[in-house]
gemmi code that builds the backbone of each chain (N, CA, C; Angstrom):
import gemmi

chains = {
    "A": [
        ("MET", (0.757, -1.210, -0.338), (0.017, 0.055, -0.023), (0.980, 1.114, -0.489)),
        ("ALA", (0.334, 1.908, -0.939), (2.222, 3.390, -1.085), (1.296, 4.562, -0.980)),
        ("ILE", (1.167, 5.357, 0.054), (0.695, 6.276, 0.129), (1.482, 7.738, 0.099)),
        ("GLU", (1.062, 8.515, -0.939), (1.561, 9.567, -1.037), (1.754, 10.878, -0.131)),
        ("VAL", (2.273, 11.147, 0.739), (2.210, 12.742, 1.580), (2.839, 13.408, 1.039)),
        ("ARG", (2.455, 14.190, 1.233), (2.484, 15.933, 1.241), (3.483, 16.447, 2.204)),
        ("ILE", (4.425, 17.488, 2.600), (5.011, 17.471, 3.136), (5.515, 18.930, 3.441)),
        ("PRO", (4.603, 19.789, 4.443), (4.543, 21.876, 4.569), (6.541, 22.104, 3.964)),
        ("THR", (6.869, 23.033, 3.730), (7.751, 23.156, 4.004), (9.009, 23.586, 5.337)),
        ("VAL", (7.801, 23.868, 6.336), (8.168, 23.706, 7.616), (8.345, 22.706, 8.567)),
        ("LEU", (8.043, 21.469, 7.618), (8.448, 19.730, 7.988), (9.164, 18.767, 7.694)),
        ("ARG", (9.914, 20.132, 6.361), (10.850, 19.361, 5.070), (11.670, 18.770, 5.827)),
        ("LYS", (12.664, 19.239, 6.830), (13.929, 19.136, 8.186), (13.335, 18.082, 8.390)),
        ("HIS", (12.341, 17.415, 8.586), (12.202, 15.540, 8.983), (12.607, 15.331, 7.567)),
        ("THR", (12.149, 15.217, 6.233), (12.014, 14.775, 4.871), (13.506, 15.054, 4.046)),
        ("ASP", (14.490, 15.746, 5.430), (15.278, 15.965, 4.023), (15.327, 16.160, 2.712)),
        ("GLY", (14.364, 17.494, 3.807), (13.455, 18.470, 2.304), (13.089, 18.039, 1.339)),
        ("GLU", (12.567, 16.643, 1.447), (10.988, 16.509, 0.325), (10.263, 16.388, 1.099)),
        ("GLY", (9.924, 17.253, -0.703), (7.980, 17.739, -0.468), (7.035, 16.609, -0.607)),
        ("LYS", (7.614, 15.739, -0.858), (6.357, 14.627, -0.986), (7.380, 13.245, -0.659)),
        ("VAL", (6.595, 12.190, 0.275), (7.290, 11.471, 0.612), (6.552, 9.857, 0.011)),
        ("SER", (6.702, 8.802, 0.589), (5.183, 7.633, 0.481), (6.090, 7.168, 1.721)),
        ("GLY", (4.897, 6.988, 1.917), (4.605, 5.214, 3.416), (3.650, 4.596, 2.926)),
        ("GLU", (3.739, 3.928, 3.735), (2.122, 2.304, 3.824), (1.304, 2.389, 5.509)),
        ("GLY", (0.657, 1.528, 5.228), (0.050, 1.830, 6.305), (-1.749, 1.617, 5.786)),
        ("SER", (-2.424, 1.333, 6.745), (-4.201, 0.851, 6.379), (-4.680, 2.106, 7.108)),
        ("THR", (-3.916, 2.303, 7.971), (-4.580, 3.480, 8.323), (-3.708, 5.122, 8.475)),
        ("LEU", (-4.339, 6.220, 9.444), (-3.042, 7.185, 9.056), (-2.307, 7.425, 10.391)),
        ("ALA", (-3.251, 6.350, 11.308), (-1.605, 6.171, 12.181), (-0.898, 5.111, 12.187)),
        ("GLU", (-1.251, 3.842, 11.684), (-0.123, 3.152, 10.751), (0.731, 4.246, 9.816)),
        ("LEU", (0.228, 4.904, 9.221), (1.283, 5.213, 7.734), (2.394, 6.197, 8.389)),
        ("PHE", (1.744, 6.797, 9.884), (2.383, 8.371, 10.873), (3.428, 7.181, 11.672)),
        ("ASP", (2.554, 5.712, 11.729), (4.409, 5.136, 12.759), (5.575, 4.411, 11.739)),
        ("ASP", (4.970, 3.830, 10.033), (5.734, 3.759, 9.485), (7.079, 5.354, 8.929)),
        ("LEU", (5.885, 6.373, 8.811), (7.427, 7.663, 8.354), (8.059, 7.551, 9.494)),
        ("GLY", (7.197, 7.723, 10.665), (8.389, 7.787, 12.148), (9.399, 6.550, 12.302)),
        ("GLY", (9.636, 5.550, 11.803), (10.110, 4.817, 12.140), (11.093, 5.431, 11.096)),
        ("ARG", (11.605, 6.053, 10.141), (12.452, 6.514, 9.707), (12.713, 7.358, 10.117)),
        ("ASN", (12.074, 8.329, 10.458), (11.794, 9.728, 11.223), (11.510, 9.839, 12.029)),
        ("GLN", (11.788, 9.672, 13.699), (10.722, 9.944, 15.051), (10.869, 11.493, 14.894)),
        ("GLY", (11.488, 12.638, 14.772), (11.211, 14.279, 14.071), (9.452, 14.364, 13.774)),
        ("LEU", (9.950, 13.664, 12.389), (8.251, 13.891, 11.518), (6.923, 13.142, 12.657)),
        ("HIS", (6.895, 11.902, 12.912), (6.178, 11.902, 13.808), (5.538, 12.371, 15.223)),
        ("GLN", (6.741, 13.225, 15.693), (6.754, 13.957, 16.670), (6.166, 15.263, 16.443)),
        ("ALA", (5.544, 15.554, 15.208), (5.556, 16.737, 15.031), (3.685, 16.332, 14.720)),
        ("LEU", (3.804, 15.527, 13.899), (2.311, 15.223, 13.672), (1.488, 14.599, 14.828)),
        ("VAL", (1.974, 13.746, 15.264), (1.075, 12.900, 16.699), (1.482, 13.331, 18.057)),
        ("GLY", (0.597, 13.402, 18.962), (1.037, 13.535, 20.727), (1.259, 12.660, 21.644)),
        ("SER", (1.460, 12.983, 22.521), (1.756, 11.360, 23.271), (0.617, 10.978, 23.293)),
        ("ASP", (-0.180, 11.448, 23.684), (-1.278, 10.566, 23.603), (-2.155, 9.665, 22.549)),
        ("GLY", (-1.205, 10.164, 21.237), (-1.420, 9.662, 19.801), (-2.244, 10.037, 19.118)),
        ("GLN", (-3.105, 10.812, 19.473), (-4.014, 12.033, 18.544), (-3.122, 12.636, 17.556)),
        ("LEU", (-3.978, 13.018, 16.557), (-2.909, 14.383, 15.909), (-3.211, 15.459, 16.528)),
        ("HIS", (-1.809, 16.431, 16.483), (-1.860, 17.531, 17.506), (-2.582, 18.331, 16.660)),
        ("ARG", (-2.986, 19.072, 17.790), (-4.396, 20.302, 16.964), (-3.878, 21.115, 16.498)),
        ("PHE", (-3.125, 21.627, 15.784), (-3.258, 22.619, 15.400), (-2.272, 22.073, 14.281)),
        ("ILE", (-2.127, 21.195, 14.032), (-1.715, 20.426, 12.647), (-2.960, 19.756, 11.938)),
        ("ASN", (-3.200, 20.349, 10.362), (-4.269, 19.448, 10.033), (-3.854, 18.548, 8.814)),
        ("VAL", (-4.987, 17.643, 8.636), (-4.137, 16.296, 8.314), (-5.851, 16.089, 7.137)),
        ("TYR", (-5.046, 15.822, 5.924), (-5.272, 16.065, 4.712), (-6.106, 14.697, 4.072)),
        ("LEU", (-6.603, 13.589, 3.676), (-7.066, 12.772, 3.064), (-7.576, 13.438, 1.442)),
        ("ASN", (-7.125, 13.064, 0.656), (-8.175, 13.494, -0.444), (-8.323, 14.263, -0.650)),
        ("ASP", (-7.769, 15.836, 0.332), (-8.623, 16.732, 0.642), (-9.271, 17.099, 1.278)),
        ("GLU", (-9.727, 15.682, 1.917), (-11.016, 15.934, 2.978), (-10.207, 15.974, 4.289)),
        ("ASP", (-10.867, 17.130, 5.190), (-10.267, 16.984, 6.927), (-10.279, 15.580, 7.603)),
        ("VAL", (-9.398, 15.284, 8.121), (-9.170, 13.701, 8.650), (-10.307, 13.235, 9.713)),
        ("ARG", (-10.199, 15.064, 10.305), (-10.992, 15.672, 11.241), (-12.379, 15.056, 11.638)),
        ("PHE", (-12.515, 15.112, 10.392), (-14.698, 14.665, 9.754), (-14.624, 13.657, 9.031)),
        ("LEU", (-13.402, 13.073, 9.306), (-13.777, 11.467, 8.774), (-13.093, 10.902, 9.434)),
        ("GLY", (-12.443, 9.864, 10.398), (-11.552, 9.109, 11.425), (-10.854, 9.217, 11.937)),
        ("GLY", (-10.395, 10.461, 12.078), (-8.941, 11.601, 12.855), (-8.375, 10.410, 12.995)),
        ("ILE", (-6.910, 10.167, 13.729), (-5.552, 8.915, 13.318), (-6.089, 7.873, 12.455)),
        ("GLN", (-7.778, 7.665, 12.946), (-7.724, 5.864, 12.146), (-8.570, 5.487, 10.874)),
        ("THR", (-8.193, 6.910, 10.311), (-9.043, 6.785, 9.132), (-8.327, 6.447, 8.778)),
        ("PRO", (-9.177, 5.402, 7.821), (-8.762, 4.467, 6.958), (-7.806, 4.333, 5.249)),
        ("LEU", (-7.040, 4.169, 5.228), (-6.069, 4.670, 3.892), (-6.203, 3.296, 2.748)),
        ("GLN", (-6.241, 3.842, 1.566), (-6.408, 2.827, 0.722), (-5.090, 3.020, -0.496)),
        ("ASP", (-4.688, 2.222, -1.411), (-3.640, 2.228, -1.915), (-4.023, 3.389, -2.702)),
        ("GLY", (-2.948, 4.247, -2.877), (-3.138, 5.824, -4.224), (-3.535, 6.453, -3.900)),
        ("ASP", (-4.199, 6.396, -2.539), (-4.674, 7.848, -1.501), (-2.991, 8.802, -1.467)),
        ("THR", (-3.706, 10.112, -1.443), (-2.855, 10.678, -0.942), (-3.033, 11.998, -0.033)),
        ("VAL", (-2.004, 11.767, 1.233), (-2.056, 12.911, 2.605), (-1.738, 13.939, 2.427)),
        ("SER", (-2.694, 15.138, 2.861), (-1.305, 16.200, 2.738), (-1.447, 16.663, 3.853)),
        ("ILE", (-0.785, 17.535, 4.906), (-0.301, 18.249, 6.149), (-0.262, 19.726, 5.871)),
        ("LEU", (-0.927, 20.173, 6.341), (-0.451, 21.844, 6.252), (-0.247, 22.342, 7.983)),
        ("PRO", (0.326, 22.634, 8.640), (0.177, 23.562, 10.218), (-0.570, 24.321, 9.897)),
        ("ALA", (-1.729, 24.544, 11.038), (-2.441, 24.956, 11.161), (-1.777, 26.877, 10.738)),
        ("VAL", (-2.549, 27.835, 10.162), (-2.570, 29.075, 10.411), (-3.912, 29.154, 11.827)),
        ("ALA", (-3.032, 29.640, 12.989), (-4.137, 30.467, 13.458), (-3.058, 31.220, 14.523)),
        ("GLY", (-4.154, 32.002, 15.275), (-3.158, 33.169, 16.345), (-4.726, 34.000, 17.276)),
        ("GLY", (-4.245, 35.025, 17.655), (-4.953, 35.595, 18.555), (-5.268, 36.985, 18.399)),
    ],
    "B": [
        ("MET", (3.360, 51.887, 21.214), (3.509, 51.334, 20.812), (4.561, 50.037, 20.630)),
        ("THR", (4.541, 49.092, 20.472), (5.284, 47.553, 20.925), (6.061, 48.078, 19.524)),
        ("ARG", (6.966, 47.754, 19.739), (8.163, 47.540, 18.591), (9.284, 46.763, 18.646)),
        ("ALA", (9.841, 46.126, 17.435), (10.564, 44.930, 17.199), (11.699, 45.811, 16.641)),
        ("GLU", (12.947, 44.551, 16.347), (14.238, 45.215, 15.241), (13.463, 45.506, 13.684)),
        ("ILE", (13.877, 46.357, 12.636), (13.212, 46.544, 11.468), (13.981, 45.609, 11.122)),
        ("GLN", (14.070, 44.508, 10.068), (14.610, 44.001, 8.988), (13.588, 43.830, 8.049)),
        ("GLY", (14.515, 45.083, 6.395), (13.606, 44.381, 5.126), (11.904, 45.135, 5.109)),
        ("ARG", (11.266, 44.514, 4.104), (10.006, 45.228, 3.708), (8.882, 44.265, 3.623)),
        ("ILE", (7.788, 44.510, 3.239), (7.156, 44.132, 2.180), (6.141, 45.431, 1.307)),
        ("ASP", (6.098, 45.263, -0.489), (5.253, 45.824, -0.999), (3.976, 45.625, -1.053)),
        ("LEU", (2.804, 45.900, -0.815), (1.896, 46.303, -0.843), (1.123, 46.950, -2.082)),
        ("ASP", (0.223, 46.654, -3.412), (-0.641, 47.811, -3.158), (-1.463, 48.695, -3.160)),
        ("ARG", (-1.758, 49.710, -2.639), (-3.115, 50.543, -2.367), (-4.196, 49.546, -2.412)),
        ("GLN", (-4.410, 48.677, -4.192), (-6.001, 47.849, -3.791), (-5.674, 46.990, -2.758)),
        ("THR", (-5.094, 45.849, -2.618), (-4.126, 45.269, -1.891), (-4.950, 45.495, -0.399)),
        ("PHE", (-3.651, 46.796, -0.324), (-3.870, 47.151, 1.473), (-4.957, 47.844, 1.665)),
        ("ASP", (-6.160, 48.438, 0.833), (-7.994, 48.697, 1.073), (-8.750, 47.439, 1.022)),
        ("ALA", (-8.475, 46.314, 0.338), (-8.679, 45.268, 0.512), (-8.804, 44.698, 1.708)),
        ("LEU", (-7.449, 44.484, 2.563), (-7.176, 44.023, 3.533), (-7.718, 44.851, 4.380)),
        ("VAL", (-7.880, 45.688, 4.888), (-8.598, 46.677, 5.461), (-10.037, 46.188, 5.706)),
        ("ALA", (-10.845, 46.818, 4.281), (-12.361, 46.390, 4.233), (-12.823, 44.551, 4.168)),
        ("HIS", (-11.505, 43.784, 4.451), (-12.016, 42.225, 5.107), (-11.992, 42.488, 6.284)),
        ("ALA", (-10.723, 43.257, 7.080), (-10.992, 43.709, 8.568), (-12.030, 44.549, 8.952)),
        ("ARG", (-12.761, 45.092, 8.574), (-13.799, 45.407, 8.404), (-15.287, 45.014, 8.566)),
        ("SER", (-14.977, 44.209, 7.452), (-16.544, 43.170, 7.383), (-17.053, 42.527, 8.509)),
        ("ASP", (-15.792, 42.137, 9.498), (-16.714, 41.057, 10.373), (-16.151, 41.367, 11.690)),
        ("ALA", (-16.053, 43.149, 12.122), (-15.410, 43.091, 13.330), (-16.271, 43.210, 13.752)),
        ("PRO", (-16.809, 43.243, 15.470), (-15.712, 43.072, 16.420), (-14.770, 41.382, 15.898)),
        ("TYR", (-15.231, 40.676, 15.391), (-14.636, 39.606, 14.962), (-13.462, 39.570, 13.975)),
        ("GLU", (-12.357, 38.788, 14.611), (-10.969, 38.550, 13.649), (-11.146, 38.440, 12.292)),
        ("VAL", (-10.243, 38.120, 11.058), (-10.100, 37.819, 9.925), (-9.051, 37.191, 9.377)),
        ("CYS", (-8.797, 36.707, 8.551), (-7.323, 36.155, 8.126), (-7.478, 35.769, 6.845)),
        ("GLY", (-6.334, 35.729, 5.733), (-6.546, 35.348, 4.311), (-5.082, 35.298, 3.972)),
        ("PHE", (-4.951, 34.980, 3.402), (-3.331, 34.840, 2.483), (-2.828, 35.250, 1.962)),
        ("LEU", (-2.005, 36.512, 1.110), (-1.355, 36.698, -0.548), (-0.212, 36.223, -0.664)),
        ("ALA", (-0.717, 36.142, -2.149), (0.709, 35.332, -2.968), (0.764, 35.887, -4.189)),
        ("GLY", (1.639, 35.355, -4.879), (2.200, 35.961, -5.698), (3.718, 35.910, -6.657)),
        ("ALA", (4.105, 36.567, -7.005), (5.485, 35.968, -7.167), (6.862, 37.610, -7.119)),
        ("ASP", (7.793, 36.385, -6.884), (8.804, 37.677, -6.816), (8.357, 39.033, -5.842)),
        ("GLY", (7.312, 38.207, -4.841), (7.175, 39.805, -3.335), (6.602, 40.279, -3.679)),
        ("GLN", (6.333, 40.225, -5.318), (4.416, 41.224, -5.675), (3.420, 40.467, -5.575)),
        ("VAL", (2.543, 40.936, -4.828), (1.432, 40.127, -3.794), (0.109, 40.320, -6.114)),
        ("ASN", (-0.322, 39.106, -5.903), (-1.342, 39.417, -7.423), (-3.019, 38.540, -6.879)),
        ("ARG", (-2.399, 37.729, -5.991), (-3.595, 36.577, -5.527), (-3.785, 36.963, -3.820)),
        ("HIS", (-5.510, 37.416, -3.457), (-5.428, 37.144, -2.132), (-6.860, 36.249, -1.962)),
        ("TYR", (-6.374, 35.699, -0.917), (-7.394, 34.563, -0.750), (-8.145, 34.988, 1.027)),
        ("GLN", (-9.268, 35.224, 1.048), (-10.059, 35.886, 2.060), (-9.956, 34.106, 2.491)),
        ("ILE", (-10.137, 33.743, 4.115), (-10.185, 32.708, 4.323), (-11.045, 32.874, 5.675)),
        ("PRO", (-12.220, 31.989, 5.281), (-13.280, 32.572, 6.931), (-12.347, 31.592, 8.166)),
        ("ASN", (-12.779, 32.395, 9.460), (-11.822, 32.035, 10.595), (-12.969, 31.361, 10.901)),
        ("ALA", (-12.785, 29.969, 11.860), (-13.025, 29.165, 12.030), (-14.104, 29.198, 13.683)),
        ("ALA", (-12.452, 29.825, 14.414), (-13.372, 30.553, 15.707), (-13.946, 31.338, 15.603)),
        ("ARG", (-14.437, 31.750, 14.937), (-15.360, 34.205, 14.592), (-14.750, 34.245, 16.404)),
        ("SER", (-14.295, 34.891, 16.001), (-13.952, 35.209, 18.070), (-13.165, 36.239, 17.925)),
        ("MET", (-13.186, 37.506, 18.673), (-13.014, 38.282, 18.747), (-11.292, 38.484, 19.315)),
        ("THR", (-11.051, 37.025, 19.063), (-9.562, 37.264, 20.324), (-8.990, 36.329, 19.524)),
        ("PHE", (-9.186, 35.047, 18.416), (-8.693, 34.273, 18.310), (-9.028, 34.666, 17.037)),
        ("TYR", (-7.931, 33.970, 16.217), (-8.748, 33.601, 14.594), (-7.887, 32.190, 14.296)),
        ("THR", (-8.538, 30.982, 13.545), (-8.141, 29.938, 12.843), (-8.442, 29.407, 11.645)),
        ("MET", (-7.364, 29.539, 10.323), (-8.275, 29.459, 9.191), (-9.483, 28.026, 9.012)),
        ("ASP", (-10.178, 28.163, 8.671), (-10.674, 27.071, 7.906), (-9.902, 26.313, 7.498)),
        ("PRO", (-9.911, 24.930, 8.038), (-8.882, 24.231, 7.189), (-9.058, 23.487, 5.886)),
        ("LYS", (-10.514, 23.266, 5.985), (-10.327, 23.081, 3.888), (-10.737, 24.549, 2.623)),
        ("ALA", (-10.713, 24.913, 3.135), (-11.033, 26.625, 2.677), (-9.312, 27.445, 2.708)),
        ("MET", (-8.636, 26.813, 3.485), (-7.194, 26.782, 3.442), (-6.208, 25.696, 2.162)),
        ("LEU", (-6.338, 25.115, 2.461), (-6.215, 24.071, 1.709), (-6.420, 24.169, 0.362)),
        ("ARG", (-7.580, 24.690, 0.045), (-7.740, 24.882, -1.313), (-7.023, 26.205, -1.839)),
        ("ALA", (-7.096, 27.811, -1.104), (-6.309, 28.416, -1.253), (-4.880, 28.024, -1.391)),
        ("MET", (-4.180, 27.207, -0.681), (-2.213, 26.127, -1.068), (-2.238, 25.703, -2.428)),
        ("ASN", (-3.499, 25.202, -2.738), (-3.310, 24.385, -3.352), (-3.186, 24.997, -5.054)),
        ("ASP", (-4.480, 26.348, -4.845), (-4.538, 27.506, -5.908), (-3.300, 27.658, -6.261)),
        ("MET", (-2.514, 28.223, -5.088), (-0.512, 28.839, -5.171), (-0.243, 27.513, -6.060)),
        ("ASP", (-0.626, 26.683, -5.482), (0.186, 25.250, -6.373), (0.303, 25.254, -7.620)),
        ("ASP", (-1.109, 25.200, -7.748), (-1.790, 25.379, -9.106), (-1.461, 26.149, -9.864)),
        ("SER", (-1.146, 27.557, -9.846), (-1.159, 28.897, -10.403), (0.968, 29.114, -10.692)),
        ("GLY", (1.618, 28.499, -9.842), (2.472, 28.075, -9.363), (3.430, 29.827, -8.656)),
        ("SER", (2.642, 30.503, -8.265), (2.246, 31.480, -7.389), (3.228, 30.871, -5.862)),
        ("GLU", (3.442, 32.281, -4.741), (3.983, 31.622, -3.777), (3.505, 32.678, -2.093)),
        ("LEU", (3.470, 31.366, -1.577), (3.181, 32.520, -0.533), (3.075, 34.103, -0.135)),
        ("ILE", (3.214, 34.774, -0.413), (3.861, 36.069, 0.904), (3.693, 36.405, 2.063)),
        ("ALA", (2.484, 36.215, 1.801), (1.927, 36.993, 3.620), (0.740, 36.707, 3.931)),
        ("ILE", (0.341, 36.137, 5.266), (-0.876, 35.768, 6.115), (-0.533, 36.702, 6.822)),
        ("TYR", (-2.200, 37.321, 6.415), (-2.863, 38.154, 7.601), (-3.783, 37.266, 8.290)),
        ("HIS", (-3.526, 38.671, 9.532), (-5.033, 39.140, 10.085), (-5.736, 40.296, 10.912)),
        ("SER", (-6.684, 40.062, 11.853), (-7.075, 41.451, 12.351), (-7.003, 41.682, 13.451)),
        ("HIS", (-6.500, 42.378, 14.247), (-6.579, 42.797, 15.651), (-7.786, 43.659, 16.014)),
        ("THR", (-8.902, 43.810, 16.062), (-10.178, 44.441, 16.108), (-10.068, 45.126, 17.792)),
        ("HIS", (-9.214, 45.040, 18.683), (-9.214, 46.161, 19.870), (-7.960, 46.048, 20.676)),
        ("THR", (-6.976, 46.034, 19.618), (-5.713, 45.521, 20.568), (-4.511, 45.836, 19.182)),
        ("GLU", (-3.311, 46.456, 18.990), (-2.626, 46.905, 18.594), (-2.181, 46.320, 17.740)),
        ("ALA", (-1.364, 46.937, 16.057), (-0.881, 46.049, 14.757), (0.517, 45.284, 15.250)),
        ("PHE", (0.440, 44.199, 16.172), (1.522, 43.680, 16.625), (1.726, 42.284, 17.426)),
        ("PRO", (2.586, 41.267, 17.042), (1.341, 39.977, 16.928), (1.847, 39.977, 18.295)),
        ("SER", (0.611, 38.390, 18.772), (0.411, 38.801, 20.647), (1.696, 37.401, 20.593)),
        ("ALA", (1.313, 37.081, 21.989), (2.042, 35.390, 22.222), (1.383, 33.929, 21.372)),
        ("THR", (-0.015, 34.655, 21.488), (-0.468, 33.891, 20.983), (0.429, 33.503, 19.451)),
        ("ASP", (0.340, 34.849, 18.961), (0.326, 34.947, 17.324), (1.981, 33.823, 17.400)),
        ("VAL", (2.371, 34.428, 18.296), (4.318, 33.965, 18.164), (4.286, 32.527, 18.445)),
        ("GLU", (3.130, 32.624, 19.291), (4.041, 30.326, 20.046), (2.648, 29.624, 18.063)),
        ("LEU", (1.443, 30.038, 17.773), (1.459, 29.244, 16.997), (1.815, 30.127, 15.528)),
        ("ALA", (2.988, 30.978, 15.234), (3.300, 30.733, 13.779), (4.281, 29.857, 13.193)),
        ("ALA", (3.549, 29.258, 11.954), (4.498, 28.099, 12.027), (4.359, 28.320, 10.267)),
        ("TYR", (5.000, 29.091, 9.668), (5.105, 29.425, 8.263), (6.673, 30.763, 8.533)),
        ("PRO", (7.817, 30.027, 9.016), (8.880, 30.805, 9.439), (9.054, 31.627, 7.777)),
        ("ASP", (8.817, 31.374, 6.271), (8.795, 32.195, 5.258), (7.428, 33.364, 5.411)),
        ("ALA", (6.831, 33.005, 5.660), (5.356, 34.081, 5.192), (6.002, 35.573, 6.325)),
        ("VAL", (5.405, 36.460, 5.409), (4.730, 37.619, 6.347), (3.897, 37.055, 7.279)),
        ("TYR", (3.834, 38.185, 8.756), (2.465, 37.644, 9.227), (2.083, 39.454, 8.673)),
        ("LEU", (1.050, 39.308, 8.570), (0.464, 40.926, 8.132), (-0.394, 40.705, 9.654)),
        ("ILE", (-0.408, 42.178, 10.398), (-1.748, 42.246, 11.290), (-2.399, 44.147, 10.651)),
        ("VAL", (-3.685, 43.571, 10.747), (-4.475, 44.762, 10.258), (-5.806, 45.254, 11.588)),
        ("SER", (-4.219, 46.272, 11.966), (-5.412, 46.851, 13.458), (-7.171, 48.068, 12.976)),
        ("LEU", (-8.265, 47.766, 13.970), (-9.107, 48.672, 14.149), (-8.903, 49.205, 15.232)),
        ("GLN", (-8.153, 48.981, 16.099), (-8.115, 49.570, 17.150), (-7.964, 51.276, 17.286)),
        ("ASP", (-7.122, 51.731, 16.044), (-7.603, 53.463, 16.432), (-8.584, 53.576, 14.876)),
        ("ASP", (-8.944, 54.843, 14.316), (-9.786, 54.881, 13.692), (-9.380, 55.161, 12.359)),
        ("THR", (-8.289, 55.242, 12.413), (-7.140, 55.109, 10.678), (-6.471, 53.828, 10.959)),
        ("PRO", (-7.459, 52.091, 10.013), (-6.059, 51.487, 10.266), (-5.096, 51.149, 10.196)),
        ("VAL", (-4.444, 50.455, 10.584), (-2.895, 50.140, 10.701), (-2.737, 48.843, 10.591)),
        ("VAL", (-1.343, 49.169, 9.407), (-1.331, 47.120, 9.289), (0.258, 47.557, 8.892)),
        ("ARG", (0.456, 46.351, 9.902), (2.104, 46.469, 9.805), (2.763, 44.400, 9.485)),
        ("GLY", (3.922, 45.041, 9.230), (4.101, 43.379, 8.546), (5.500, 42.918, 9.706)),
        ("PHE", (5.498, 41.464, 9.544), (6.168, 41.112, 10.802), (6.753, 39.399, 10.447)),
        ("ASP", (8.204, 39.248, 10.454), (7.887, 38.103, 10.484), (8.598, 37.015, 11.760)),
        ("ILE", (7.616, 36.230, 11.758), (8.142, 35.248, 12.893), (8.727, 33.899, 12.914)),
        ("VAL", (9.848, 34.034, 13.204), (10.669, 32.534, 13.325), (11.500, 32.135, 14.606)),
        ("GLU", (10.809, 30.577, 14.838), (11.359, 29.716, 15.790), (11.103, 31.261, 17.632)),
        ("GLY", (9.957, 31.744, 17.229), (9.630, 32.805, 18.357), (10.009, 34.298, 18.623)),
        ("LYS", (11.064, 34.296, 17.600), (11.387, 35.736, 17.689), (10.714, 35.932, 16.104)),
        ("ILE", (10.446, 37.684, 16.898), (9.660, 38.703, 16.010), (10.818, 39.632, 15.349)),
        ("THR", (10.512, 39.801, 13.674), (11.455, 40.814, 13.519), (10.014, 41.504, 12.719)),
        ("GLU", (10.455, 43.183, 12.865), (8.965, 43.370, 11.270), (10.133, 44.106, 10.366)),
        ("ARG", (8.789, 43.944, 9.486), (9.295, 44.326, 7.665), (8.729, 46.369, 7.828)),
        ("SER", (9.199, 47.051, 7.778), (8.202, 48.039, 6.522), (7.724, 47.772, 5.488)),
        ("VAL", (6.513, 48.518, 6.183), (4.925, 48.427, 5.389), (4.941, 49.193, 3.791)),
        ("PHE", (4.965, 48.899, 3.212), (5.027, 50.078, 1.501), (3.982, 50.156, 0.867)),
        ("VAL", (2.990, 51.004, 0.634), (1.865, 50.916, -0.219), (2.187, 51.534, -1.519)),
        ("ASP", (2.501, 51.563, -2.694), (2.468, 52.317, -3.382), (4.120, 52.724, -3.649)),
        ("GLY", (4.733, 52.658, -2.945), (5.899, 52.879, -2.829), (6.132, 53.673, -1.709)),
        ("ALA", (5.004, 54.267, -0.810), (5.224, 55.132, 0.144), (5.222, 54.488, 1.486)),
        ("GLN", (6.489, 54.856, 2.247), (5.932, 53.398, 3.384), (4.775, 53.745, 4.405)),
        ("ALA", (4.263, 52.705, 4.507), (2.536, 53.106, 5.187), (2.844, 53.571, 6.728)),
        ("PRO", (2.026, 54.560, 6.919), (2.153, 54.586, 8.660), (2.487, 53.317, 9.900)),
        ("GLY", (2.937, 53.846, 11.103), (2.501, 52.258, 12.242), (2.176, 52.770, 13.075)),
        ("GLY", (0.886, 54.044, 12.664), (0.505, 53.965, 13.937), (0.964, 54.664, 14.984)),
        ("ASN", (-0.049, 55.516, 16.131), (0.706, 55.882, 17.356), (0.857, 55.485, 18.634)),
        ("ARG", (0.791, 53.896, 18.460), (0.237, 53.375, 19.932), (0.438, 51.767, 18.969)),
    ],
}
model = gemmi.Model(1)
for chain_id, residues in chains.items():
    chain = gemmi.Chain(chain_id)
    for i, (resn, *xyz) in enumerate(residues, 1):
        res = gemmi.Residue()
        res.name, res.seqid = resn, gemmi.SeqId(i, " ")
        for name, pos in zip(("N", "CA", "C"), xyz):
            atom = gemmi.Atom()
            atom.name, atom.element = name, gemmi.Element(name[0])
            atom.pos, atom.b_iso = gemmi.Position(*pos), 0.0
            res.add_atom(atom)
        chain.add_residue(res)
    model.add_chain(chain)
structure = gemmi.Structure()
structure.add_model(model)
structure.setup_entities()
């Protein structure tokens, strides 16, 4: 199962500068574990110690916000594209 | 007026500047937010993004609208130049929350303040918690930074 993951500029320090990486997993959690196996920093940037997605990281499956799908347990299929964007927020 | 070290500038045309102020006023007292994009530092695209928080003191861009704007920039070969939001009751200087949540070190953070009768727009780089200010120019003339 190859999933394409689009990495934003701010997280490319964890991917040797690559804007797109490929990973494996039948859920988002498995995909991030797979990516994290190669780079723990990327995993820490996406997933909290509680195992949930960080509040200020937006993750999209084929352009849908995964918060409205299954969150970190969202199922993935071969050929899916996952996009990551840090939230734009402030006060 | 709170100040930071000034490094560099950001250039806007009058139409863009006026559009930022109009957007800020359109939902006052709630904060608004959006992106400016273009090429070589020249703004040619303005995206108004809904503030999902619809708050007077907080903003968070609607995730899907934000993704659509980012994809449009990719598709059109534009680069993100600035992230803007409004402060309806405070000065045009980054709040502690703005600094804490600033995740786009390559963008200029523009803040539109409606605190005084004359709107003030100021620009900042926020990189790893450090604020530096950019002079804002409108049609080549330096925009006033306000009295406070």
